N, C-alpha and C positions, 0 to 999 in steps of 0.2 A: 573494460573500465572507461567510463566517459570522463575525459579530462576537462575540467572547468576552466573557462577563460572569461575575461570581461565581456567578450562578445556574445557568449552563449549562456551566460548565467541567468539572464532574464527568463529565457524559455525554460531552462531547467527549473527555476523556482516556481514558474507558473504551474508546472505539473506537480510540484511538491506542496506548495502553499497557495492554493487557489484564492485565499482571502486577501492576498497582497493586492494593493491597488496598482495595476499596471496600465492604467488609462493614460499615463504619461511616463516618460522614461524614468527608470529607477536610477538613483544616484549610486554609482558603483566605483570603488577604488580597490586596488590590490595592495595588500600589506607589503611594504618594501619600496613602494613608490614615494611615500612621504619621508619625513625625517625620522631618525631613530626615536626622537622624543615623542613623535606622533604614533609610530608603528611598533616601537619596541625593538628588541635585539634578538628576536627569534630567528633560528636558522633552518628549521626543519620542514614546516608545513607550508602549503599554499593556501593563503587566507585572503578572503575578499570581504570588504565592508560594503553593505548594501542597505539602502533605505528607500521606502516609498513615501516618506514624510510622516508616517505613523509608526510602522514597524522599522526598527533599526537593528540590523542583523550582522552577525559574523558567520560567514560561510567558510568552513575549514575542510580541506581535502587532504587526505594522506596519500602519498605516492611513494614508490620505492626509493626514489632519489629525493634528497632534501632540496629546499630552496637554495641552499648554499652547497656547492659541488662536493665539499669534503664529506658530506653525509650521504651515504649510499647503502643499498641493501637493507632499507628500513622496513620493519613489519607493517603490513597494510592494516592489520586489525587494531592499530593504535587508536583510530578514530572511534571504533565501537567501544573499546575499553574506556576511552575518555568520556564518551556519552554515558556509559553505565556508571562510571565513577561520579560524574556530576549529578546523576539522578540520585545515587545513594546519599551523597553529601547534601543535596537539596532537601532530602527528607529530614535531615538533622539540623542544618543551619541554613535555611532558605535565604536568610537575609544577606549571606555572604557569597552566594553562588549566582552567576547570571542565569536567566531563564533558559531552559533547554527546549528547543522546538521539535527537532526530529533528527533521526539518524538514518542515512541511506547506506545500508550495509553492502549493497552491491557495488556502489561507486565510492565507498569509504569517505562519506561526507557527513559532517554534523553541522547543524545550524543552531546558533545560540544568540542570546541577546548581545547587542553591541553596547558595552558600558563605557565607551570612550568619551562620554560627557564628563567623566572623571579623569584624573591624571594618572599616567603610569608613575608609580611611586618613586622608582629609581631616579627618573629624570627631574621630578619635582624636588627630591632631596638634593640632587646635584645643584639646584638653584637655591639651596638653603631654606626651603619651605618646610615648616613644621606641621605635623598632623597629630594633635594632642590625644586623639582617641585611638591611635593605631595599636599601641601595646595591648590595650584591653580587647580590642576587636580581634586582633591576630591570635591572642591567647584563647579567646572564646572559640574562634573557628577551629584552631588546632585541638584544644582540649576536648571539645564535644565530639568532633569527628574521630579523634583518636580513641576516645572511650567507647563510643557507641559502635565503632567498627572493630573492636577488640574482643578477645575471648573472655575478658572480664565481664562483658555484657552479653555477647552473642552466644547462642547455642553452639556447643563445641563442634558439632558436625557442620553446621552452617559456616562457622569460621574456617574450617578446613576446606570445605567446598569452595568458598570464596578465595582462599589462598591459592588453590589450584587454578581457578578461573583467571585470577589476576597475576599469574606467574610472571608474565610480561618480560621474558628474558631479552627479547630483541631491543627494547628501550632501555632496560636496566643496564645492558651491556655497554651502552654509551658511557655511563658513569663508572662501571667496573673498569673500563679501559683507560679513561683519562683523568678521573677525578681523584684517584688515591695514590698515584705514583708517577714519577718521571722515569721513563726508561733511560733517558739521559737528560741532562739539564738543557732546557730550550735554548736554541741558538739566539733567539731574539726575545726580549721581554715585551710586556704589554705596550709600552710607549715607544719602542724602538730599541736600539742597542744600548745596553747598560754601559755606563762608564766602566772601563776594565777593572778599576779598583773595587767598585761596588760589585761587579759581576763575580769576581773571585770570592769575595766575602759571602755573597748571597748563595753562590753555588756550593760553597763548603758547608753552609748551614743546611741547605736543602738536601744535600746528599749525605749528611751525617747519619751514621748507622742507627742512632737512637731515633732520629726523626723518621727514617725509613721504617723501622720496626713498629713505631707507634701508628704510622699510617697503614701498615699491613694489618694491625689489630683492628683498626677502624673499618678497613675494607672487609675484613672477615665478618664483623658485626653487621655491616650493611648488607652483605650477601646472605647471611645465615640466620639472623634474628627476625623471626616472623611474629612480631608482637601486636601490630595493628596495621591498618591500611593507611599508608602515608601518601602524601601528595607526590613526593619524590623530587620536585623541582620548585620548592616554595621559596621564592625570593622576591625582591622588590620590583623586578620587571614583570612578574606575574601577579602583581597586586595593583588594582585600580582603586583610587582613593580620592576623597575630598575631605572637607572638614567634618562631615557627618557620616558618610557611607564608606564601605570597603567591599570590594568584590575580588574573588580569587579566580584565576583562569589557568588554562594549560594543565590539565590533569592526566595527560597521556602516559605519565611515568608511574601511575598508581600500582603499588604492590604491597604485600605484607612484609614490612620491614621493621627496623628498630624505632621505637616510639620517640627516641631522642633525635632522630635524623632531621625531621622537618624543622624543629626548633634550632638545632645547631646550624643548619644550612642558612636559615634566615639570620641568625646571629653573625655568621660569617660575612653576609652582605652588609649588615649594620656596622661591623668592625671596619670594613673598607671605607664606609662613610665617615666614621669617627676619625680615622687616620687622614683621609683625604682632606677633611675640613681643617687640618692643621696647616695645610700648604696652599689651599686655593683661596681666591679673593673673597673677602667679606666687606660690607660697607663700613664696619667698625670692629674693633677687637671685642667689644661687648657682645655684638651679634655673633661673632665666632664662638665665644664662650657659651652663649645661650644655646646655640645649635649643638655644640659638642656635648653639653650637659643633657640636652634633649635626647641625643642618640644614646648616650650611656644609660640614661633612665629607661629608654626603650629596651636596651639589652638586659637590664635588671628586671624590669617589670614583665617582659615577655615570659620569663621563667617563673617569676613570683605569681603573676596572674594565671598562668597556665596551671600551676599546682592548685591554686584555689578552685579554678573551674573544673579541673579533672577530678579532684577528690570530692567536690560537691556532687558530681555525677556518680562517683563511686559510692558515696554514702547513701545515695538515694536508690541506685539501680544496679549495683554490682551483684554478682552471685553471692549467695550466703557463704559459699566456700572461701571467698576472699574478704568479705566486707569488714569483719571486725579484727583482722590480723594487723595490729599496729606495727609490729616488727617488720612485717612484709612491706607495709606502706612506707616506712622510713627507709628501708633498703632500696625500694624503688625510686624514691626521691634522690638518694645519693647516686645511684647508677645513672639516673636521668641527667643529673648535673654533670657528672664526670664525662659521660659520653657526649653530651651537648657541647661541652668545652672542646673536646677532641674534634667533633665534626665541624665546629666553628673554625678552629685553626686549620683543619684540612681544607675546608671550603675556601677560606681566604688565601691559603697558600697556593692552591691549584689555579686560582685566577691571578693572584698577584705576581707569581713567578712563572706563570705559564705563558703560552703563546696564543691564547684566546683573549679577545678584548675584555677589558674590565672597565666599564664606563665611569666608575668612581675615580679611577686613576687616569683614564684617557683624557679627562678634562684638565689635567695638570700640564700646562703648556711649557712651563720652565723645566728643562731637562734635569737640572740639579735637584729641584723640588721633587720631581718624579723619582729620581734615584733614591733620595732620602725616604720618600714614602714607601717604596718597595723594601728598602733595607729595614726600616723600623717595623713594617708589617711582618717580615720574615722572622725578625727577632721575637716579636710577640707570639707568632705562631709556634716558634720553637719552645718558648716558655710554657705556653698552654699545653702543648703536646707532652712536654717533659713532666709538668707538675700537676696535670689534671687529676691523677689518681689520689692526690692529697686533698682535693677540694671537698669541703663539707657544707659550705654555704655559698650562695651566689656572690657574696662579697669577696671570697677567695679568688674567684674567677675575675671579677672586676679589678681587684687589687693588682693582679699580675699584669693585666692590660695597661693600666694607668702607670704602674711603676716602671715597666720597661720603656714606655713612651717617655716618661718624665726624665729618666736617666739619659736616654738618647738625645732628647731635645736640649737638655742642659749641656751635654757634651758638645752638641752642634753649635750652640750659641755662645760658647766660651770665646 
């Protein structure tokens, strides 16, 4: 296996992309050399940004060891699976997928379009920037890829063959292992040591038997429900965006999983933004209210628009076996909502009370504010996990988030 470096990548690309203009030195940088805002918070792959002034490329290589030492024994075929996943999604929603140039299976390299002329959404949101089109764009991306990569549309044998091809245990195991359970409560929280008073309270909530049981149910659904081919790591750091465009990256976790997972995972990231915005600086309280209203609207509309898009595809292209079954469709909506709420809570909890950085909360410089943000997050997560089976509309989900936060903040401000 040929290991790419900044020094040898020009010669490598000459052999793979002879149409690159190498008459002058290529502009090359390695992801991780810049700030997190520029390069994102990825930990696994070795990634280079390359430009000849015309073509702007991302060159991504899979290796057994991650870029961050804690990730090891990683599957090398993740580059090939990501390439194939991007090609499939490009056939459905090309407007949301970076261009894919080639895959070198021998050296586990893929080359795609560099879309860094847009912002990494997470870090733009952390600066309180609003993207009005996001909910509609994200819903369309998810709904169309979920529908046209599901057995509602695909020939059953094709779906099963793809399920086997994208089994992807090596990458899924990362989430199996850390995303759904604490073997013990982390010794350190995301921003440093929790105040002992908060730590005891948060630990008791996280290790409550009801919380643990609900997370086990969600883990089982994540592992066993093969409904459609999901992104598997769809969050705001894997979304490049501006006021008009959106592109989705990092598809190496693709597998046949629960339809609700991608939506719930993104909702969990948005929930972190909603809570963080109660504690971080804004130019005015009006701006704070506007931003938080925007985030809550995104959380609502991501689900509402998703259903609109998904069932528009369903009514047009689903198999006759499914198409006109109204009871089935209504049951699917309810299952989707309740699982989405659970995955949202689990995602937020695994980052908020875990020992991996959570940029939404890492920006809270005041330790007391950080402690309060963690505490109210875990309370909201507990409420969603406990009550999600009672949800029948998206407003039930939103009510629990806002009510728990309202009570906490009123108590805090007394």
